[in-house]
N, CA, C and O atoms as a Maestro MAE file, in Angstrom:
{
 s_m_m2io_version
 :::
 2.0.0
}

f_m_ct {
 s_m_title
 :::
 protein
 m_atom[320] {
  # First column is atom index #
  i_m_mmod_type
  r_m_x_coord
  r_m_y_coord
  r_m_z_coord
  i_m_residue_number
  s_m_chain_name
  s_m_pdb_residue_name
  s_m_pdb_atom_name
  i_m_atomic_number
  :::
  1 25 65.260 117.727 102.774 1 A "MET " " N  " 7
  2 3 66.368 117.381 103.424 1 A "MET " " CA " 6
  3 2 65.910 116.669 104.502 1 A "MET " " C  " 6
  4 15 65.121 117.158 105.310 1 A "MET " " O  " 8
  5 25 66.477 115.200 104.602 2 A "ASP " " N  " 7
  6 3 66.196 114.312 105.740 2 A "ASP " " CA " 6
  7 2 67.165 114.248 106.473 2 A "ASP " " C  " 6
  8 15 68.169 114.795 106.017 2 A "ASP " " O  " 8
  9 25 67.310 113.534 107.978 3 A "SER " " N  " 7
  10 3 68.006 113.407 108.569 3 A "SER " " CA " 6
  11 2 69.533 112.934 108.009 3 A "SER " " C  " 6
  12 15 70.623 113.443 108.270 3 A "SER " " O  " 8
  13 25 69.305 112.106 107.389 4 A "ASN " " N  " 7
  14 3 70.483 111.446 107.040 4 A "ASN " " CA " 6
  15 2 71.353 112.330 106.012 4 A "ASN " " C  " 6
  16 15 72.576 112.276 105.890 4 A "ASN " " O  " 8
  17 25 70.675 112.959 105.469 5 A "ASP " " N  " 7
  18 3 71.204 114.298 104.423 5 A "ASP " " CA " 6
  19 2 71.863 115.143 105.223 5 A "ASP " " C  " 6
  20 15 72.997 115.560 104.985 5 A "ASP " " O  " 8
  21 25 71.209 115.422 106.170 6 A "LEU " " N  " 7
  22 3 71.589 116.834 107.467 6 A "LEU " " CA " 6
  23 2 72.823 116.057 107.901 6 A "LEU " " C  " 6
  24 15 73.795 116.813 107.910 6 A "LEU " " O  " 8
  25 25 73.120 114.852 108.253 7 A "ILE " " N  " 7
  26 3 74.491 114.029 109.071 7 A "ILE " " CA " 6
  27 2 75.263 114.072 108.044 7 A "ILE " " C  " 6
  28 15 76.418 114.411 108.305 7 A "ILE " " O  " 8
  29 25 75.040 113.857 107.013 8 A "GLU " " N  " 7
  30 3 76.400 113.617 105.659 8 A "GLU " " CA " 6
  31 2 76.690 115.115 105.240 8 A "GLU " " C  " 6
  32 15 77.671 115.412 104.558 8 A "GLU " " O  " 8
  33 25 75.786 116.018 105.687 9 A "LEU " " N  " 7
  34 3 76.384 117.565 105.195 9 A "LEU " " CA " 6
  35 2 77.238 117.851 106.298 9 A "LEU " " C  " 6
  36 15 78.294 118.441 106.069 9 A "LEU " " O  " 8
  37 25 76.932 117.514 107.488 10 A "VAL " " N  " 7
  38 3 77.704 118.164 108.783 10 A "VAL " " CA " 6
  39 2 78.882 117.203 108.702 10 A "VAL " " C  " 6
  40 15 79.872 117.631 109.296 10 A "VAL " " O  " 8
  41 25 79.041 115.942 108.084 11 A "LYS " " N  " 7
  42 3 80.215 115.419 108.228 11 A "LYS " " CA " 6
  43 2 81.306 115.875 107.121 11 A "LYS " " C  " 6
  44 15 82.521 115.687 107.183 11 A "LYS " " O  " 8
  45 25 80.633 116.473 106.169 12 A "ARG " " N  " 7
  46 3 81.177 116.991 105.036 12 A "ARG " " CA " 6
  47 2 82.140 118.295 105.654 12 A "ARG " " C  " 6
  48 15 83.363 118.427 105.668 12 A "ARG " " O  " 8
  49 25 81.209 119.053 106.077 13 A "ILE " " N  " 7
  50 3 81.826 120.549 106.522 13 A "ILE " " CA " 6
  51 2 82.698 120.146 107.939 13 A "ILE " " C  " 6
  52 15 83.494 121.007 108.313 13 A "ILE " " O  " 8
  53 25 82.610 119.014 108.674 14 A "TYR " " N  " 7
  54 3 83.875 119.058 109.739 14 A "TYR " " CA " 6
  55 2 84.940 117.750 109.371 14 A "TYR " " C  " 6
  56 15 85.696 117.189 110.164 14 A "TYR " " O  " 8
  57 25 84.772 117.489 108.097 15 A "SER " " N  " 7
  58 3 85.920 116.779 107.868 15 A "SER " " CA " 6
  59 2 87.069 117.172 107.077 15 A "SER " " C  " 6
  60 15 86.937 118.018 106.192 15 A "SER " " O  " 8
  61 25 88.249 116.597 107.337 16 A "THR " " N  " 7
  62 3 89.382 117.045 106.437 16 A "THR " " CA " 6
  63 2 89.748 116.743 105.583 16 A "THR " " C  " 6
  64 15 89.895 115.530 105.430 16 A "THR " " O  " 8
  65 25 90.082 117.579 104.608 17 A "HIS " " N  " 7
  66 3 90.742 116.979 103.143 17 A "HIS " " CA " 6
  67 2 92.161 116.957 103.303 17 A "HIS " " C  " 6
  68 15 92.783 117.666 104.093 17 A "HIS " " O  " 8
  69 25 92.787 115.871 102.298 18 A "GLU " " N  " 7
  70 3 93.971 115.958 102.205 18 A "GLU " " CA " 6
  71 2 94.944 117.164 101.976 18 A "GLU " " C  " 6
  72 15 96.081 117.295 102.430 18 A "GLU " " O  " 8
  73 25 94.119 118.157 101.033 19 A "ALA " " N  " 7
  74 3 94.815 119.176 101.136 19 A "ALA " " CA " 6
  75 2 94.898 120.095 102.107 19 A "ALA " " C  " 6
  76 15 95.896 120.808 102.206 19 A "ALA " " O  " 8
  77 25 93.912 120.184 102.897 20 A "ASP " " N  " 7
  78 3 93.605 121.138 104.182 20 A "ASP " " CA " 6
  79 2 95.172 120.978 104.942 20 A "ASP " " C  " 6
  80 15 95.865 119.961 104.978 20 A "ASP " " O  " 8
  81 25 95.405 122.022 105.394 21 A "ILE " " N  " 7
  82 3 96.604 122.174 106.303 21 A "ILE " " CA " 6
  83 2 96.284 122.732 107.617 21 A "ILE " " C  " 6
  84 15 95.247 123.363 107.818 21 A "ILE " " O  " 8
  85 25 97.313 122.466 108.663 22 A "ASP " " N  " 7
  86 3 97.223 122.621 110.190 22 A "ASP " " CA " 6
  87 2 97.501 124.323 110.349 22 A "ASP " " C  " 6
  88 15 97.748 125.047 109.384 22 A "ASP " " O  " 8
  89 25 97.414 124.754 111.649 23 A "CYS " " N  " 7
  90 3 97.670 125.957 111.904 23 A "CYS " " CA " 6
  91 2 99.124 126.349 111.803 23 A "CYS " " C  " 6
  92 15 99.472 127.528 111.736 23 A "CYS " " O  " 8
  93 25 99.860 125.458 111.795 24 A "ASP " " N  " 7
  94 3 101.414 125.561 111.935 24 A "ASP " " CA " 6
  95 2 101.997 125.770 110.578 24 A "ASP " " C  " 6
  96 15 102.912 126.554 110.325 24 A "ASP " " O  " 8
  97 25 101.402 125.020 109.756 25 A "THR " " N  " 7
  98 3 101.832 125.310 108.109 25 A "THR " " CA " 6
  99 2 101.381 126.091 107.593 25 A "THR " " C  " 6
  100 15 101.883 126.479 106.538 25 A "THR " " O  " 8
  101 25 99.817 126.879 108.291 26 A "CYS " " N  " 7
  102 3 99.335 128.164 107.664 26 A "CYS " " CA " 6
  103 2 100.525 129.073 108.147 26 A "CYS " " C  " 6
  104 15 101.303 129.550 107.321 26 A "CYS " " O  " 8
  105 25 100.634 129.267 109.264 27 A "ASP " " N  " 7
  106 3 101.515 130.135 109.930 27 A "ASP " " CA " 6
  107 2 102.884 130.150 109.164 27 A "ASP " " C  " 6
  108 15 103.314 131.271 108.889 27 A "ASP " " O  " 8
  109 25 103.344 129.480 108.927 28 A "GLU " " N  " 7
  110 3 104.623 129.403 108.226 28 A "GLU " " CA " 6
  111 2 104.499 130.091 106.870 28 A "GLU " " C  " 6
  112 15 105.578 130.319 106.324 28 A "GLU " " O  " 8
  113 25 103.399 130.469 106.218 29 A "GLN " " N  " 7
  114 3 102.999 130.798 105.138 29 A "GLN " " CA " 6
  115 2 102.705 132.328 105.236 29 A "GLN " " C  " 6
  116 15 103.230 133.095 104.429 29 A "GLN " " O  " 8
  117 25 101.961 132.728 106.109 30 A "LEU " " N  " 7
  118 3 101.598 133.936 106.310 30 A "LEU " " CA " 6
  119 2 102.111 135.272 105.944 30 A "LEU " " C  " 6
  120 15 101.528 136.137 105.291 30 A "LEU " " O  " 8
  121 25 103.379 135.311 106.505 31 A "ASP " " N  " 7
  122 3 104.079 136.621 106.150 31 A "ASP " " CA " 6
  123 2 104.562 136.514 104.704 31 A "ASP " " C  " 6
  124 15 104.893 137.672 104.449 31 A "ASP " " O  " 8
  125 25 104.744 135.921 103.828 32 A "CYS " " N  " 7
  126 3 104.783 136.037 102.641 32 A "CYS " " CA " 6
  127 2 103.470 136.237 101.910 32 A "CYS " " C  " 6
  128 15 103.453 137.036 100.973 32 A "CYS " " O  " 8
  129 25 102.229 135.502 102.297 33 A "LEU " " N  " 7
  130 3 100.832 135.881 101.518 33 A "LEU " " CA " 6
  131 2 100.595 137.181 101.796 33 A "LEU " " C  " 6
  132 15 100.238 137.942 100.896 33 A "LEU " " O  " 8
  133 25 100.762 137.608 103.087 34 A "ALA " " N  " 7
  134 3 100.418 139.078 103.352 34 A "ALA " " CA " 6
  135 2 100.893 140.196 102.643 34 A "ALA " " C  " 6
  136 15 100.254 141.196 102.314 34 A "ALA " " O  " 8
  137 25 102.544 139.826 102.359 35 A "GLU " " N  " 7
  138 3 103.403 140.766 101.445 35 A "GLU " " CA " 6
  139 2 102.284 140.707 100.130 35 A "GLU " " C  " 6
  140 15 101.754 141.712 99.655 35 A "GLU " " O  " 8
  141 25 102.092 139.544 99.739 36 A "LEU " " N  " 7
  142 3 101.589 139.319 98.235 36 A "LEU " " CA " 6
  143 2 100.056 140.010 98.326 36 A "LEU " " C  " 6
  144 15 99.711 140.782 97.431 36 A "LEU " " O  " 8
  145 25 99.287 139.749 99.276 37 A "VAL " " N  " 7
  146 3 98.052 140.327 99.229 37 A "VAL " " CA " 6
  147 2 98.055 141.886 99.169 37 A "VAL " " C  " 6
  148 15 97.406 142.507 98.328 37 A "VAL " " O  " 8
  149 25 98.816 142.461 100.103 38 A "ALA " " N  " 7
  150 3 98.897 143.737 100.205 38 A "ALA " " CA " 6
  151 2 99.220 144.250 98.905 38 A "ALA " " C  " 6
  152 15 98.817 145.394 98.695 38 A "ALA " " O  " 8
  153 25 99.820 143.708 98.027 39 A "ILE " " N  " 7
  154 3 100.029 144.503 96.432 39 A "ILE " " CA " 6
  155 2 99.117 144.042 95.729 39 A "ILE " " C  " 6
  156 15 99.387 144.046 94.528 39 A "ILE " " O  " 8
  157 25 97.940 143.564 96.055 40 A "GLY " " N  " 7
  158 3 97.067 143.193 95.192 40 A "GLY " " CA " 6
  159 2 96.703 141.689 94.958 40 A "GLY " " C  " 6
  160 15 95.511 141.511 94.710 40 A "GLY " " O  " 8
  161 25 97.384 140.725 94.982 41 A "TYR " " N  " 7
  162 3 97.458 139.333 94.707 41 A "TYR " " CA " 6
  163 2 96.082 138.721 95.468 41 A "TYR " " C  " 6
  164 15 95.610 139.190 96.503 41 A "TYR " " O  " 8
  165 25 95.611 137.712 94.814 42 A "ASP " " N  " 7
  166 3 94.324 137.096 95.521 42 A "ASP " " CA " 6
  167 2 94.651 135.701 96.489 42 A "ASP " " C  " 6
  168 15 94.679 134.589 95.963 42 A "ASP " " O  " 8
  169 25 94.830 135.843 97.571 43 A "ALA " " N  " 7
  170 3 95.219 134.719 98.597 43 A "ALA " " CA " 6
  171 2 94.352 133.435 97.871 43 A "ALA " " C  " 6
  172 15 94.965 132.633 97.166 43 A "ALA " " O  " 8
  173 25 93.589 133.365 97.987 44 A "ALA " " N  " 7
  174 3 92.701 131.987 97.190 44 A "ALA " " CA " 6
  175 2 93.051 131.509 95.386 44 A "ALA " " C  " 6
  176 15 92.550 130.605 94.717 44 A "ALA " " O  " 8
  177 25 93.973 132.415 95.063 45 A "LEU " " N  " 7
  178 3 94.200 131.852 93.956 45 A "LEU " " CA " 6
  179 2 96.081 131.566 94.139 45 A "LEU " " C  " 6
  180 15 96.705 130.870 93.338 45 A "LEU " " O  " 8
  181 25 96.690 132.220 95.272 46 A "LEU " " N  " 7
  182 3 98.240 131.839 95.381 46 A "LEU " " CA " 6
  183 2 98.375 130.871 96.079 46 A "LEU " " C  " 6
  184 15 99.304 130.141 95.733 46 A "LEU " " O  " 8
  185 25 97.530 130.401 97.378 47 A "LEU " " N  " 7
  186 3 97.704 129.480 98.338 47 A "LEU " " CA " 6
  187 2 96.173 129.126 98.438 47 A "LEU " " C  " 6
  188 15 95.556 129.617 99.383 47 A "LEU " " O  " 8
  189 25 95.568 128.389 97.628 48 A "PRO " " N  " 7
  190 3 94.252 127.981 98.239 48 A "PRO " " CA " 6
  191 2 94.249 127.056 99.469 48 A "PRO " " C  " 6
  192 15 93.241 127.115 100.172 48 A "PRO " " O  " 8
  193 25 95.111 126.314 99.787 49 A "ALA " " N  " 7
  194 3 94.535 125.499 101.038 49 A "ALA " " CA " 6
  195 2 95.059 126.583 102.170 49 A "ALA " " C  " 6
  196 15 94.523 126.491 103.274 49 A "ALA " " O  " 8
  197 25 95.878 127.414 102.016 50 A "VAL " " N  " 7
  198 3 95.896 128.619 103.331 50 A "VAL " " CA " 6
  199 2 94.396 129.457 103.400 50 A "VAL " " C  " 6
  200 15 93.754 129.579 104.443 50 A "VAL " " O  " 8
  201 25 93.995 129.982 102.135 51 A "GLN " " N  " 7
  202 3 92.828 130.661 102.013 51 A "GLN " " CA " 6
  203 2 91.824 129.734 102.783 51 A "GLN " " C  " 6
  204 15 91.140 130.382 103.575 51 A "GLN " " O  " 8
  205 25 91.529 128.274 102.760 52 A "ARG " " N  " 7
  206 3 90.689 127.542 103.150 52 A "ARG " " CA " 6
  207 2 90.824 127.625 104.553 52 A "ARG " " C  " 6
  208 15 89.997 128.067 105.351 52 A "ARG " " O  " 8
  209 25 92.108 127.091 104.812 53 A "HIS " " N  " 7
  210 3 92.498 127.433 106.308 53 A "HIS " " CA " 6
  211 2 91.944 128.663 107.114 53 A "HIS " " C  " 6
  212 15 91.173 128.664 108.074 53 A "HIS " " O  " 8
  213 25 92.501 129.627 106.512 54 A "LEU " " N  " 7
  214 3 92.039 130.867 107.038 54 A "LEU " " CA " 6
  215 2 90.272 131.360 107.107 54 A "LEU " " C  " 6
  216 15 89.734 131.950 108.043 54 A "LEU " " O  " 8
  217 25 89.729 130.980 106.024 55 A "ASP " " N  " 7
  218 3 88.311 130.779 106.307 55 A "ASP " " CA " 6
  219 2 87.736 130.103 107.551 55 A "ASP " " C  " 6
  220 15 86.773 130.618 108.118 55 A "ASP " " O  " 8
  221 25 88.242 129.061 107.963 56 A "CYS " " N  " 7
  222 3 87.982 128.043 108.911 56 A "CYS " " CA " 6
  223 2 88.509 128.610 110.318 56 A "CYS " " C  " 6
  224 15 87.710 128.581 111.254 56 A "CYS " " O  " 8
  225 25 89.751 129.105 110.526 57 A "CYS " " N  " 7
  226 3 90.336 129.353 111.604 57 A "CYS " " CA " 6
  227 2 90.591 130.798 111.967 57 A "CYS " " C  " 6
  228 15 91.335 131.545 111.331 57 A "CYS " " O  " 8
  229 25 89.783 131.181 113.241 58 A "GLY " " N  " 7
  230 3 89.517 132.354 113.402 58 A "GLY " " CA " 6
  231 2 91.257 132.970 114.061 58 A "GLY " " C  " 6
  232 15 91.706 134.088 113.808 58 A "GLY " " O  " 8
  233 25 91.729 132.270 114.622 59 A "SER " " N  " 7
  234 3 92.822 132.554 115.024 59 A "SER " " CA " 6
  235 2 93.903 132.802 114.138 59 A "SER " " C  " 6
  236 15 94.513 133.857 114.308 59 A "SER " " O  " 8
  237 25 94.256 132.051 113.241 60 A "CYS " " N  " 7
  238 3 95.162 132.155 111.881 60 A "CYS " " CA " 6
  239 2 94.402 133.544 111.072 60 A "CYS " " C  " 6
  240 15 95.008 134.415 110.448 60 A "CYS " " O  " 8
  241 25 93.330 133.479 111.230 61 A "ARG " " N  " 7
  242 3 92.706 134.621 110.155 61 A "ARG " " CA " 6
  243 2 93.144 136.141 110.818 61 A "ARG " " C  " 6
  244 15 93.626 137.045 110.136 61 A "ARG " " O  " 8
  245 25 92.893 136.225 112.192 62 A "GLU " " N  " 7
  246 3 93.465 137.299 113.019 62 A "GLU " " CA " 6
  247 2 94.782 137.510 112.943 62 A "GLU " " C  " 6
  248 15 95.043 138.707 113.068 62 A "GLU " " O  " 8
  249 25 95.736 136.814 112.784 63 A "THR " " N  " 7
  250 3 97.266 136.388 112.630 63 A "THR " " CA " 6
  251 2 97.468 137.270 111.152 63 A "THR " " C  " 6
  252 15 98.106 138.310 110.984 63 A "THR " " O  " 8
  253 25 96.826 136.609 110.334 64 A "PHE " " N  " 7
  254 3 96.849 137.217 109.079 64 A "PHE " " CA " 6
  255 2 96.429 138.830 108.948 64 A "PHE " " C  " 6
  256 15 97.085 139.770 108.499 64 A "PHE " " O  " 8
  257 25 95.385 138.797 109.385 65 A "ARG " " N  " 7
  258 3 94.922 140.265 109.114 65 A "ARG " " CA " 6
  259 2 95.866 141.524 110.133 65 A "ARG " " C  " 6
  260 15 95.756 142.748 110.049 65 A "ARG " " O  " 8
  261 25 96.693 140.803 110.980 66 A "ALA " " N  " 7
  262 3 97.357 141.945 111.752 66 A "ALA " " CA " 6
  263 2 98.533 142.392 110.999 66 A "ALA " " C  " 6
  264 15 99.002 143.529 110.968 66 A "ALA " " O  " 8
  265 25 99.047 141.070 110.244 67 A "LEU " " N  " 7
  266 3 100.474 141.120 109.450 67 A "LEU " " CA " 6
  267 2 99.999 141.826 108.126 67 A "LEU " " C  " 6
  268 15 100.661 142.652 107.498 67 A "LEU " " O  " 8
  269 25 98.756 141.371 107.808 68 A "LEU " " N  " 7
  270 3 98.364 142.548 106.452 68 A "LEU " " CA " 6
  271 2 98.444 143.954 106.990 68 A "LEU " " C  " 6
  272 15 99.247 144.743 106.493 68 A "LEU " " O  " 8
  273 25 97.699 144.285 107.924 69 A "CYS " " N  " 7
  274 3 97.843 145.573 108.343 69 A "CYS " " CA " 6
  275 2 99.198 146.318 108.619 69 A "CYS " " C  " 6
  276 15 99.328 147.538 108.528 69 A "CYS " " O  " 8
  277 25 100.290 145.351 109.003 70 A "ILE " " N  " 7
  278 3 101.533 145.694 109.215 70 A "ILE " " CA " 6
  279 2 102.209 146.154 107.880 70 A "ILE " " C  " 6
  280 15 102.798 147.220 107.697 70 A "ILE " " O  " 8
  281 25 101.986 145.039 106.897 71 A "VAL " " N  " 7
  282 3 102.392 145.246 105.745 71 A "VAL " " CA " 6
  283 2 102.168 146.567 105.196 71 A "VAL " " C  " 6
  284 15 102.966 147.461 104.911 71 A "VAL " " O  " 8
  285 25 100.931 146.497 105.111 72 A "LYS " " N  " 7
  286 3 100.220 147.878 104.325 72 A "LYS " " CA " 6
  287 2 100.861 148.990 104.638 72 A "LYS " " C  " 6
  288 15 101.316 149.780 103.811 72 A "LYS " " O  " 8
  289 25 100.945 149.135 106.220 73 A "ALA " " N  " 7
  290 3 101.247 150.348 107.009 73 A "ALA " " CA " 6
  291 2 102.970 150.412 106.698 73 A "ALA " " C  " 6
  292 15 103.504 151.517 106.607 73 A "ALA " " O  " 8
  293 25 103.479 149.617 106.602 74 A "GLN " " N  " 7
  294 3 105.222 149.808 106.186 74 A "GLN " " CA " 6
  295 2 105.210 150.244 104.615 74 A "GLN " " C  " 6
  296 15 106.010 151.089 104.214 74 A "GLN " " O  " 8
  297 25 104.283 149.642 103.764 75 A "GLN " " N  " 7
  298 3 104.081 150.458 102.348 75 A "GLN " " CA " 6
  299 2 103.808 151.787 102.291 75 A "GLN " " C  " 6
  300 15 104.350 152.641 101.590 75 A "GLN " " O  " 8
  301 25 102.781 151.919 103.214 76 A "ALA " " N  " 7
  302 3 102.619 153.463 103.285 76 A "ALA " " CA " 6
  303 2 103.596 154.559 103.977 76 A "ALA " " C  " 6
  304 15 103.527 155.788 103.971 76 A "ALA " " O  " 8
  305 25 104.468 153.735 104.534 77 A "GLY " " N  " 7
  306 3 105.804 154.563 104.995 77 A "GLY " " CA " 6
  307 2 105.095 154.871 106.792 77 A "GLY " " C  " 6
  308 15 105.715 155.552 107.609 77 A "GLY " " O  " 8
  309 25 104.280 154.477 106.975 78 A "GLU " " N  " 7
  310 3 103.806 154.569 108.399 78 A "GLU " " CA " 6
  311 2 104.531 154.054 109.103 78 A "GLU " " C  " 6
  312 15 104.448 154.612 110.197 78 A "GLU " " O  " 8
  313 25 105.390 153.097 109.123 79 A "LEU " " N  " 7
  314 3 106.363 152.079 110.016 79 A "LEU " " CA " 6
  315 2 107.544 151.952 109.234 79 A "LEU " " C  " 6
  316 15 107.472 151.651 108.042 79 A "LEU " " O  " 8
  317 25 108.676 152.169 109.839 80 A "THR " " N  " 7
  318 3 110.171 152.088 109.665 80 A "THR " " CA " 6
  319 2 110.798 150.802 109.866 80 A "THR " " C  " 6
  320 15 112.016 150.682 109.736 80 A "THR " " O  " 8
  :::
 }
 m_bond[319] {
  # First column is bond index #
  i_m_from
  i_m_to
  i_m_order
  :::
  1 1 2 1
  2 2 3 1
  3 3 4 2
  4 3 5 1
  5 5 6 1
  6 6 7 1
  7 7 8 2
  8 7 9 1
  9 9 10 1
  10 10 11 1
  11 11 12 2
  12 11 13 1
  13 13 14 1
  14 14 15 1
  15 15 16 2
  16 15 17 1
  17 17 18 1
  18 18 19 1
  19 19 20 2
  20 19 21 1
  21 21 22 1
  22 22 23 1
  23 23 24 2
  24 23 25 1
  25 25 26 1
  26 26 27 1
  27 27 28 2
  28 27 29 1
  29 29 30 1
  30 30 31 1
  31 31 32 2
  32 31 33 1
  33 33 34 1
  34 34 35 1
  35 35 36 2
  36 35 37 1
  37 37 38 1
  38 38 39 1
  39 39 40 2
  40 39 41 1
  41 41 42 1
  42 42 43 1
  43 43 44 2
  44 43 45 1
  45 45 46 1
  46 46 47 1
  47 47 48 2
  48 47 49 1
  49 49 50 1
  50 50 51 1
  51 51 52 2
  52 51 53 1
  53 53 54 1
  54 54 55 1
  55 55 56 2
  56 55 57 1
  57 57 58 1
  58 58 59 1
  59 59 60 2
  60 59 61 1
  61 61 62 1
  62 62 63 1
  63 63 64 2
  64 63 65 1
  65 65 66 1
  66 66 67 1
  67 67 68 2
  68 67 69 1
  69 69 70 1
  70 70 71 1
  71 71 72 2
  72 71 73 1
  73 73 74 1
  74 74 75 1
  75 75 76 2
  76 75 77 1
  77 77 78 1
  78 78 79 1
  79 79 80 2
  80 79 81 1
  81 81 82 1
  82 82 83 1
  83 83 84 2
  84 83 85 1
  85 85 86 1
  86 86 87 1
  87 87 88 2
  88 87 89 1
  89 89 90 1
  90 90 91 1
  91 91 92 2
  92 91 93 1
  93 93 94 1
  94 94 95 1
  95 95 96 2
  96 95 97 1
  97 97 98 1
  98 98 99 1
  99 99 100 2
  100 99 101 1
  101 101 102 1
  102 102 103 1
  103 103 104 2
  104 103 105 1
  105 105 106 1
  106 106 107 1
  107 107 108 2
  108 107 109 1
  109 109 110 1
  110 110 111 1
  111 111 112 2
  112 111 113 1
  113 113 114 1
  114 114 115 1
  115 115 116 2
  116 115 117 1
  117 117 118 1
  118 118 119 1
  119 119 120 2
  120 119 121 1
  121 121 122 1
  122 122 123 1
  123 123 124 2
  124 123 125 1
  125 125 126 1
  126 126 127 1
  127 127 128 2
  128 127 129 1
  129 129 130 1
  130 130 131 1
  131 131 132 2
  132 131 133 1
  133 133 134 1
  134 134 135 1
  135 135 136 2
  136 135 137 1
  137 137 138 1
  138 138 139 1
  139 139 140 2
  140 139 141 1
  141 141 142 1
  142 142 143 1
  143 143 144 2
  144 143 145 1
  145 145 146 1
  146 146 147 1
  147 147 148 2
  148 147 149 1
  149 149 150 1
  150 150 151 1
  151 151 152 2
  152 151 153 1
  153 153 154 1
  154 154 155 1
  155 155 156 2
  156 155 157 1
  157 157 158 1
  158 158 159 1
  159 159 160 2
  160 159 161 1
  161 161 162 1
  162 162 163 1
  163 163 164 2
  164 163 165 1
  165 165 166 1
  166 166 167 1
  167 167 168 2
  168 167 169 1
  169 169 170 1
  170 170 171 1
  171 171 172 2
  172 171 173 1
  173 173 174 1
  174 174 175 1
  175 175 176 2
  176 175 177 1
  177 177 178 1
  178 178 179 1
  179 179 180 2
  180 179 181 1
  181 181 182 1
  182 182 183 1
  183 183 184 2
  184 183 185 1
  185 185 186 1
  186 186 187 1
  187 187 188 2
  188 187 189 1
  189 189 190 1
  190 190 191 1
  191 191 192 2
  192 191 193 1
  193 193 194 1
  194 194 195 1
  195 195 196 2
  196 195 197 1
  197 197 198 1
  198 198 199 1
  199 199 200 2
  200 199 201 1
  201 201 202 1
  202 202 203 1
  203 203 204 2
  204 203 205 1
  205 205 206 1
  206 206 207 1
  207 207 208 2
  208 207 209 1
  209 209 210 1
  210 210 211 1
  211 211 212 2
  212 211 213 1
  213 213 214 1
  214 214 215 1
  215 215 216 2
  216 215 217 1
  217 217 218 1
  218 218 219 1
  219 219 220 2
  220 219 221 1
  221 221 222 1
  222 222 223 1
  223 223 224 2
  224 223 225 1
  225 225 226 1
  226 226 227 1
  227 227 228 2
  228 227 229 1
  229 229 230 1
  230 230 231 1
  231 231 232 2
  232 231 233 1
  233 233 234 1
  234 234 235 1
  235 235 236 2
  236 235 237 1
  237 237 238 1
  238 238 239 1
  239 239 240 2
  240 239 241 1
  241 241 242 1
  242 242 243 1
  243 243 244 2
  244 243 245 1
  245 245 246 1
  246 246 247 1
  247 247 248 2
  248 247 249 1
  249 249 250 1
  250 250 251 1
  251 251 252 2
  252 251 253 1
  253 253 254 1
  254 254 255 1
  255 255 256 2
  256 255 257 1
  257 257 258 1
  258 258 259 1
  259 259 260 2
  260 259 261 1
  261 261 262 1
  262 262 263 1
  263 263 264 2
  264 263 265 1
  265 265 266 1
  266 266 267 1
  267 267 268 2
  268 267 269 1
  269 269 270 1
  270 270 271 1
  271 271 272 2
  272 271 273 1
  273 273 274 1
  274 274 275 1
  275 275 276 2
  276 275 277 1
  277 277 278 1
  278 278 279 1
  279 279 280 2
  280 279 281 1
  281 281 282 1
  282 282 283 1
  283 283 284 2
  284 283 285 1
  285 285 286 1
  286 286 287 1
  287 287 288 2
  288 287 289 1
  289 289 290 1
  290 290 291 1
  291 291 292 2
  292 291 293 1
  293 293 294 1
  294 294 295 1
  295 295 296 2
  296 295 297 1
  297 297 298 1
  298 298 299 1
  299 299 300 2
  300 299 301 1
  301 301 302 1
  302 302 303 1
  303 303 304 2
  304 303 305 1
  305 305 306 1
  306 306 307 1
  307 307 308 2
  308 307 309 1
  309 309 310 1
  310 310 311 1
  311 311 312 2
  312 311 313 1
  313 313 314 1
  314 314 315 1
  315 315 316 2
  316 315 317 1
  317 317 318 1
  318 318 319 1
  319 319 320 2
  :::
 }
}
């Protein structure tokens, strides 16, 4: 791999695609996604753009994990 290939790879990694979403759009969908994931659905199949965002955004990923824990606790009857 030469330097031009490396530069192109870095550009692709950091570029924004049309299907990508921002944190606000992701946040709007996290509650529903957490409920569906908690019962066994695959986030990547349901909302691939949200999953891609979660893969790249630590803040949104932490929020999603927290919501998922809450939903699972509610389902287990630990929270009322």
